[in-house]
N, C-alpha and C positions, 0 to 999 in steps of 0.2 A: 731222190731223197726230198722229203717234205720238211716244212719248218719244224714239226715236232722231232724228227730225226736229228736235225741240226742242233736243236736245243738239247736233246739228250746227250749228243756227242760233246757239246760244250761243257755241259755238267760233268760228264764222266771223265773228261780229260782235263778238268779244272782249267778251262780256257776263258773264263769270265774276264780275265784281265788282258786278253788279247783282242784289241778292237777290230781287227780285220776279220776275226771269226764272228763278231757280233754284227758287223756290217753284212757278211754273208747271210746270216740268219734274218736280218732285216730285209734284205733283197728278196729272199725266198718268200717271206710274209707278204711283201708287196706283190710279188708275182702271183701268189694265191688269191689276193684280193682284186687283181686287175680287172677281171670280168664285171665285177660289181661297182667299179669306181668311174667316175666321169673321167674322160681322157685328160682333161686339164689337171685334175687332182692327181692322177697317175704320174703325169709328166712332172708335176711340181715335187712330189715325193721322190721320184727317180732322180731329179736334179739335186735334191738335198742328199741323197745317198751318194751321188757322184762327188759332191763336194766333200762329204765325209771321208771318202777314199782319198781325195786329193789332199785333204788336211793331214792325213797319216804321213804324208811325205815318204821318205825312204826308210819306212820303218823296218825293213827286212835287212838293212846293212848290219853286218856283224852277226847275224843269226841265220844266214842262208841255209846252213846244214840242217838246222832245226825246222825251218818253215818250208823249204823246198825239198 
């Protein structure tokens, strides 16, 4: 699944308000650009995405059935 597929899925399922979905889309976009990026820039963006995931905390608590 490429970033365009993920974007279409997010739009079709009205998931713009789900930050974990947006992070998955951003991660896929980063993977697609990795070959044309300097290694340091890639690692910096990857680190930022990791922090964004960590900042979500336990977002899934109470909605396990919907998310998993």
